[in-house]
All heavy atoms as TSV, in Angstrom:
chain	resi	resn	atom	element	x	y	z
A	1	MET	N	N	-3.578	-6.294	13.381
A	1	MET	CA	C	-2.925	-5.377	12.638
A	1	MET	C	C	-3.087	-5.494	11.204
A	1	MET	O	O	-2.939	-6.619	10.633
A	1	MET	CB	C	-1.390	-5.535	12.988
A	1	MET	CG	C	-0.479	-4.488	12.393
A	1	MET	SD	S	1.195	-4.622	12.772
A	1	MET	CE	C	1.237	-4.034	14.366
A	2	THR	N	N	-3.497	-4.483	10.449
A	2	THR	CA	C	-3.743	-4.689	8.991
A	2	THR	C	C	-2.390	-4.754	8.234
A	2	THR	O	O	-1.272	-4.353	8.771
A	2	THR	CB	C	-4.477	-3.339	8.416
A	2	THR	OG1	O	-3.646	-2.203	8.618
A	2	THR	CG2	C	-5.736	-3.142	9.219
A	3	TRP	N	N	-2.472	-5.150	6.995
A	3	TRP	CA	C	-1.210	-5.230	6.088
A	3	TRP	C	C	-0.646	-3.890	5.978
A	3	TRP	O	O	0.596	-3.683	5.894
A	3	TRP	CB	C	-1.455	-5.924	4.884
A	3	TRP	CG	C	-2.419	-5.196	4.003
A	3	TRP	CD1	C	-3.774	-5.299	3.853
A	3	TRP	CD2	C	-2.108	-4.130	3.052
A	3	TRP	NE1	N	-4.241	-4.429	2.934
A	3	TRP	CE2	C	-3.312	-3.725	2.339
A	3	TRP	CE3	C	-0.805	-3.560	2.573
A	3	TRP	CZ2	C	-3.293	-2.699	1.419
A	3	TRP	CZ3	C	-0.848	-2.636	1.564
A	3	TRP	CH2	C	-2.117	-2.212	1.046
A	4	ALA	N	N	-1.409	-2.841	5.863
A	4	ALA	CA	C	-0.883	-1.472	5.726
A	4	ALA	C	C	-0.182	-0.958	7.031
A	4	ALA	O	O	0.933	-0.389	6.891
A	4	ALA	CB	C	-2.031	-0.437	5.356
A	5	GLN	N	N	-0.597	-1.419	8.093
A	5	GLN	CA	C	-0.009	-1.044	9.364
A	5	GLN	C	C	1.381	-1.784	9.494
A	5	GLN	O	O	2.315	-1.313	9.959
A	5	GLN	CB	C	-0.862	-1.323	10.547
A	5	GLN	CG	C	-2.014	-0.445	10.668
A	5	GLN	CD	C	-3.081	-0.953	11.784
A	5	GLN	OE1	O	-3.208	-2.169	11.962
A	5	GLN	NE2	N	-3.729	-0.004	12.411
A	6	ARG	N	N	1.365	-3.104	9.103
A	6	ARG	CA	C	2.543	-3.866	8.992
A	6	ARG	C	C	3.608	-3.266	8.082
A	6	ARG	O	O	4.776	-3.186	8.455
A	6	ARG	CB	C	2.360	-5.282	8.727
A	6	ARG	CG	C	1.585	-5.971	9.788
A	6	ARG	CD	C	1.392	-7.414	9.454
A	6	ARG	NE	N	0.717	-8.058	10.521
A	6	ARG	CZ	C	-0.184	-8.960	10.550
A	6	ARG	NH1	N	-0.623	-9.366	9.289
A	6	ARG	NH2	N	-0.805	-9.491	11.649
A	7	LEU	N	N	3.162	-2.882	6.915
A	7	LEU	CA	C	4.199	-2.199	6.017
A	7	LEU	C	C	4.813	-0.940	6.657
A	7	LEU	O	O	5.987	-0.660	6.482
A	7	LEU	CB	C	3.471	-1.846	4.689
A	7	LEU	CG	C	3.165	-2.810	3.733
A	7	LEU	CD1	C	2.364	-2.256	2.557
A	7	LEU	CD2	C	4.414	-3.519	3.171
A	8	LYS	N	N	4.018	-0.218	7.343
A	8	LYS	CA	C	4.506	1.038	7.956
A	8	LYS	C	C	5.443	0.696	8.967
A	8	LYS	O	O	6.462	1.335	9.236
A	8	LYS	CB	C	3.390	1.905	8.455
A	8	LYS	CG	C	3.799	3.276	9.050
A	8	LYS	CD	C	2.640	4.167	9.303
A	8	LYS	CE	C	3.097	5.510	9.795
A	8	LYS	NZ	N	2.036	6.391	10.063
A	9	ARG	N	N	5.030	-0.355	9.898
A	9	ARG	CA	C	5.918	-0.708	11.041
A	9	ARG	C	C	7.258	-1.334	10.640
A	9	ARG	O	O	8.318	-0.999	11.089
A	9	ARG	CB	C	5.114	-1.629	11.865
A	9	ARG	CG	C	5.863	-2.141	13.049
A	9	ARG	CD	C	4.880	-2.940	13.907
A	9	ARG	NE	N	5.682	-3.475	15.052
A	9	ARG	CZ	C	5.116	-4.256	15.952
A	9	ARG	NH1	N	3.938	-4.672	15.824
A	9	ARG	NH2	N	5.849	-4.628	17.011
A	10	VAL	N	N	7.256	-2.213	9.655
A	10	VAL	CA	C	8.407	-3.040	9.295
A	10	VAL	C	C	9.388	-2.294	8.300
A	10	VAL	O	O	10.503	-2.196	8.449
A	10	VAL	CB	C	8.003	-4.399	8.638
A	10	VAL	CG1	C	9.240	-5.074	8.267
A	10	VAL	CG2	C	7.244	-5.163	9.792
A	11	PHE	N	N	8.682	-1.654	7.244
A	11	PHE	CA	C	9.464	-1.099	6.123
A	11	PHE	C	C	9.428	0.452	6.139
A	11	PHE	O	O	10.002	1.052	5.249
A	11	PHE	CB	C	9.021	-1.594	4.819
A	11	PHE	CG	C	9.187	-3.055	4.689
A	11	PHE	CD1	C	8.045	-3.926	4.661
A	11	PHE	CD2	C	10.501	-3.660	4.535
A	11	PHE	CE1	C	8.163	-5.376	4.670
A	11	PHE	CE2	C	10.547	-5.007	4.488
A	11	PHE	CZ	C	9.482	-5.824	4.453
A	12	ASN	N	N	8.586	1.054	7.046
A	12	ASN	CA	C	8.502	2.576	7.090
A	12	ASN	C	C	7.829	2.964	5.795
A	12	ASN	O	O	8.120	4.085	5.231
A	12	ASN	CB	C	9.704	3.239	7.351
A	12	ASN	CG	C	9.494	4.623	7.807
A	12	ASN	OD1	O	8.415	4.869	8.444
A	12	ASN	ND2	N	10.391	5.602	7.580
A	13	ILE	N	N	6.877	2.274	5.210
A	13	ILE	CA	C	6.061	2.514	4.058
A	13	ILE	C	C	4.829	3.003	4.510
A	13	ILE	O	O	4.027	2.072	5.001
A	13	ILE	CB	C	6.088	1.487	3.059
A	13	ILE	CG1	C	7.531	1.057	2.647
A	13	ILE	CG2	C	5.207	1.805	1.911
A	13	ILE	CD1	C	7.556	-0.222	1.849
A	14	ASP	N	N	4.306	4.088	4.249
A	14	ASP	CA	C	2.841	4.502	4.579
A	14	ASP	C	C	2.049	4.565	3.307
A	14	ASP	O	O	2.079	5.531	2.586
A	14	ASP	CB	C	2.884	5.850	5.448
A	14	ASP	CG	C	1.583	6.224	5.837
A	14	ASP	OD1	O	0.598	5.475	5.807
A	14	ASP	OD2	O	1.532	7.326	6.537
A	15	VAL	N	N	1.214	3.595	3.147
A	15	VAL	CA	C	0.357	3.507	1.944
A	15	VAL	C	C	-0.923	4.231	2.160
A	15	VAL	O	O	-1.772	4.239	1.307
A	15	VAL	CB	C	0.085	1.977	1.484
A	15	VAL	CG1	C	1.373	1.384	1.052
A	15	VAL	CG2	C	-0.582	1.210	2.523
A	16	GLU	N	N	-1.135	4.661	3.336
A	16	GLU	CA	C	-2.478	5.335	3.592
A	16	GLU	C	C	-2.347	6.880	3.628
A	16	GLU	O	O	-3.237	7.586	3.917
A	16	GLU	CB	C	-2.941	4.901	5.038
A	16	GLU	CG	C	-3.231	3.497	5.114
A	16	GLU	CD	C	-3.740	2.942	6.531
A	16	GLU	OE1	O	-3.020	3.330	7.432
A	16	GLU	OE2	O	-4.693	2.242	6.546
A	17	THR	N	N	-1.139	7.494	3.299
A	17	THR	CA	C	-0.891	8.859	3.196
A	17	THR	C	C	-0.234	9.129	1.802
A	17	THR	O	O	0.691	8.478	1.373
A	17	THR	CB	C	0.086	9.301	4.280
A	17	THR	OG1	O	-0.544	8.965	5.628
A	17	THR	CG2	C	0.232	10.803	4.199
A	18	CYS	N	N	-0.758	10.119	1.100
A	18	CYS	CA	C	-0.249	10.489	-0.225
A	18	CYS	C	C	1.222	11.121	-0.057
A	18	CYS	O	O	1.470	11.905	0.825
A	18	CYS	CB	C	-1.161	11.622	-0.844
A	18	CYS	SG	S	-0.495	12.209	-2.381
A	19	ALA	N	N	2.125	10.572	-0.809
A	19	ALA	CA	C	3.529	11.024	-0.828
A	19	ALA	C	C	3.689	12.447	-1.380
A	19	ALA	O	O	4.600	13.058	-0.952
A	19	ALA	CB	C	4.357	10.047	-1.478
A	20	HIS	N	N	2.696	12.976	-2.135
A	20	HIS	CA	C	2.847	14.259	-2.718
A	20	HIS	C	C	2.360	15.336	-1.869
A	20	HIS	O	O	2.943	16.385	-1.685
A	20	HIS	CB	C	2.311	14.324	-4.106
A	20	HIS	CG	C	2.931	13.375	-5.081
A	20	HIS	ND1	N	4.176	13.522	-5.603
A	20	HIS	CD2	C	2.594	12.147	-5.452
A	20	HIS	CE1	C	4.474	12.606	-6.390
A	20	HIS	NE2	N	3.552	11.703	-6.347
A	21	CYS	N	N	1.142	15.077	-1.401
A	21	CYS	CA	C	0.353	16.212	-0.620
A	21	CYS	C	C	0.210	15.955	0.942
A	21	CYS	O	O	-0.203	16.889	1.563
A	21	CYS	CB	C	-1.060	16.527	-1.260
A	21	CYS	SG	S	-2.136	15.159	-1.046
A	22	GLY	N	N	0.372	14.682	1.304
A	22	GLY	CA	C	0.329	14.259	2.769
A	22	GLY	C	C	-1.211	14.016	3.205
A	22	GLY	O	O	-1.341	13.750	4.348
A	23	GLU	N	N	-2.148	14.126	2.328
A	23	GLU	CA	C	-3.563	13.811	2.617
A	23	GLU	C	C	-3.650	12.227	2.712
A	23	GLU	O	O	-2.912	11.521	2.216
A	23	GLU	CB	C	-4.385	14.359	1.598
A	23	GLU	CG	C	-4.471	15.875	1.577
A	23	GLU	CD	C	-5.101	16.525	2.735
A	23	GLU	OE1	O	-6.070	16.112	3.184
A	23	GLU	OE2	O	-4.639	17.618	3.078
A	24	ALA	N	N	-4.723	11.895	3.475
A	24	ALA	CA	C	-5.084	10.502	3.590
A	24	ALA	C	C	-5.573	9.980	2.295
A	24	ALA	O	O	-6.333	10.625	1.500
A	24	ALA	CB	C	-6.157	10.297	4.675
A	25	VAL	N	N	-5.267	8.746	1.908
A	25	VAL	CA	C	-5.773	8.063	0.741
A	25	VAL	C	C	-6.422	6.783	1.147
A	25	VAL	O	O	-6.340	6.309	2.220
A	25	VAL	CB	C	-4.680	7.682	-0.215
A	25	VAL	CG1	C	-3.968	9.003	-0.720
A	25	VAL	CG2	C	-3.605	6.921	0.262
A	26	LYS	N	N	-7.257	6.319	0.173
A	26	LYS	CA	C	-7.977	5.054	0.388
A	26	LYS	C	C	-7.602	3.980	-0.546
A	26	LYS	O	O	-7.476	4.253	-1.625
A	26	LYS	CB	C	-9.534	5.302	0.263
A	26	LYS	CG	C	-10.391	4.089	0.385
A	26	LYS	CD	C	-11.832	4.482	0.245
A	26	LYS	CE	C	-12.710	3.271	0.402
A	26	LYS	NZ	N	-14.138	3.522	0.064
A	27	VAL	N	N	-7.133	2.921	0.100
A	27	VAL	CA	C	-6.651	1.803	-0.735
A	27	VAL	C	C	-7.927	1.076	-1.325
A	27	VAL	O	O	-8.740	0.616	-0.617
A	27	VAL	CB	C	-5.930	0.686	0.185
A	27	VAL	CG1	C	-5.460	-0.430	-0.693
A	27	VAL	CG2	C	-4.704	1.409	0.777
A	28	ILE	N	N	-7.891	0.951	-2.565
A	28	ILE	CA	C	-9.042	0.349	-3.262
A	28	ILE	C	C	-8.909	-0.955	-3.808
A	28	ILE	O	O	-9.798	-1.694	-4.186
A	28	ILE	CB	C	-9.709	1.308	-4.458
A	28	ILE	CG1	C	-8.548	1.592	-5.540
A	28	ILE	CG2	C	-10.171	2.584	-3.801
A	28	ILE	CD1	C	-9.011	2.306	-6.698
A	29	ALA	N	N	-7.604	-1.450	-3.889
A	29	ALA	CA	C	-7.286	-2.696	-4.350
A	29	ALA	C	C	-5.881	-3.175	-3.904
A	29	ALA	O	O	-4.970	-2.308	-3.799
A	29	ALA	CB	C	-7.354	-2.773	-5.941
A	30	CYS	N	N	-5.707	-4.384	-3.757
A	30	CYS	CA	C	-4.485	-4.954	-3.474
A	30	CYS	C	C	-4.251	-6.345	-4.291
A	30	CYS	O	O	-4.994	-7.280	-4.171
A	30	CYS	CB	C	-4.436	-5.402	-1.989
A	30	CYS	SG	S	-2.894	-6.159	-1.489
A	31	ILE	N	N	-3.332	-6.098	-5.272
A	31	ILE	CA	C	-3.134	-7.081	-6.226
A	31	ILE	C	C	-2.022	-8.179	-5.735
A	31	ILE	O	O	-0.968	-7.606	-5.469
A	31	ILE	CB	C	-2.814	-6.558	-7.558
A	31	ILE	CG1	C	-3.863	-5.721	-8.085
A	31	ILE	CG2	C	-2.534	-7.737	-8.659
A	31	ILE	CD1	C	-3.453	-4.853	-9.224
A	32	GLU	N	N	-2.442	-9.396	-5.507
A	32	GLU	CA	C	-1.465	-10.345	-4.888
A	32	GLU	C	C	-1.147	-11.494	-5.821
A	32	GLU	O	O	-0.144	-12.164	-5.576
A	32	GLU	CB	C	-2.101	-10.886	-3.620
A	32	GLU	CG	C	-2.212	-9.850	-2.526
A	32	GLU	CD	C	-2.773	-10.407	-1.257
A	32	GLU	OE1	O	-3.207	-11.543	-1.144
A	32	GLU	OE2	O	-2.896	-9.590	-0.236
A	33	ASP	N	N	-1.987	-11.667	-6.924
A	33	ASP	CA	C	-1.683	-12.701	-7.816
A	33	ASP	C	C	-0.392	-12.290	-8.772
A	33	ASP	O	O	-0.403	-11.338	-9.372
A	33	ASP	CB	C	-2.889	-12.854	-8.877
A	33	ASP	CG	C	-2.768	-13.809	-9.818
A	33	ASP	OD1	O	-2.447	-15.039	-9.459
A	33	ASP	OD2	O	-2.924	-13.590	-10.981
A	34	GLN	N	N	0.514	-13.190	-8.671
A	34	GLN	CA	C	1.854	-12.984	-9.291
A	34	GLN	C	C	1.672	-12.801	-10.873
A	34	GLN	O	O	2.408	-11.937	-11.394
A	34	GLN	CB	C	2.887	-14.034	-8.974
A	34	GLN	CG	C	4.203	-13.726	-9.533
A	34	GLN	CD	C	4.793	-12.512	-8.861
A	34	GLN	OE1	O	4.856	-12.236	-7.633
A	34	GLN	NE2	N	5.420	-11.509	-9.684
A	35	GLN	N	N	0.814	-13.546	-11.362
A	35	GLN	CA	C	0.643	-13.416	-12.874
A	35	GLN	C	C	0.110	-12.073	-13.208
A	35	GLN	O	O	0.484	-11.465	-14.273
A	35	GLN	CB	C	-0.196	-14.499	-13.446
A	35	GLN	CG	C	0.393	-15.921	-13.468
A	35	GLN	CD	C	-0.618	-16.988	-13.853
A	35	GLN	OE1	O	-1.728	-16.794	-14.005
A	35	GLN	NE2	N	0.066	-18.137	-14.248
A	36	ALA	N	N	-0.846	-11.572	-12.413
A	36	ALA	CA	C	-1.473	-10.182	-12.738
A	36	ALA	C	C	-0.367	-9.140	-12.487
A	36	ALA	O	O	-0.372	-8.163	-13.140
A	36	ALA	CB	C	-2.609	-10.036	-11.793
A	37	ILE	N	N	0.455	-9.249	-11.551
A	37	ILE	CA	C	1.547	-8.325	-11.179
A	37	ILE	C	C	2.544	-8.373	-12.282
A	37	ILE	O	O	3.021	-7.286	-12.833
A	37	ILE	CB	C	2.227	-8.739	-9.860
A	37	ILE	CG1	C	1.349	-8.424	-8.670
A	37	ILE	CG2	C	3.493	-7.823	-9.712
A	37	ILE	CD1	C	1.896	-9.066	-7.416
A	38	ASP	N	N	2.810	-9.444	-12.874
A	38	ASP	CA	C	3.719	-9.571	-14.012
A	38	ASP	C	C	3.207	-8.788	-15.296
A	38	ASP	O	O	3.963	-8.224	-15.993
A	38	ASP	CB	C	4.168	-10.974	-14.358
A	38	ASP	CG	C	4.990	-11.787	-13.253
A	38	ASP	OD1	O	5.447	-11.027	-12.386
A	38	ASP	OD2	O	4.822	-12.931	-13.238
A	39	LYS	N	N	1.934	-8.965	-15.506
A	39	LYS	CA	C	1.320	-8.323	-16.601
A	39	LYS	C	C	1.294	-6.785	-16.460
A	39	LYS	O	O	1.457	-6.179	-17.440
A	39	LYS	CB	C	-0.108	-8.810	-16.795
A	39	LYS	CG	C	-0.178	-10.148	-17.428
A	39	LYS	CD	C	-1.727	-10.624	-17.478
A	39	LYS	CE	C	-1.800	-12.054	-17.987
A	39	LYS	NZ	N	-3.156	-12.480	-18.120
A	40	ILE	N	N	1.141	-6.349	-15.239
A	40	ILE	CA	C	1.067	-4.855	-14.958
A	40	ILE	C	C	2.510	-4.211	-15.179
A	40	ILE	O	O	2.673	-3.292	-15.743
A	40	ILE	CB	C	0.611	-4.616	-13.534
A	40	ILE	CG1	C	-0.939	-5.000	-13.497
A	40	ILE	CG2	C	0.744	-3.087	-13.173
A	40	ILE	CD1	C	-1.457	-4.930	-12.085
């Protein structure tokens, strides 16, 4: 199971579908480094 599938299953968050238009989207990056997240 991918992390995207787990997010959908556990938290009902679908990161593979656009929330605005409903079209499929492609995940191009996953930032996991806490220092990078804090900077963003």
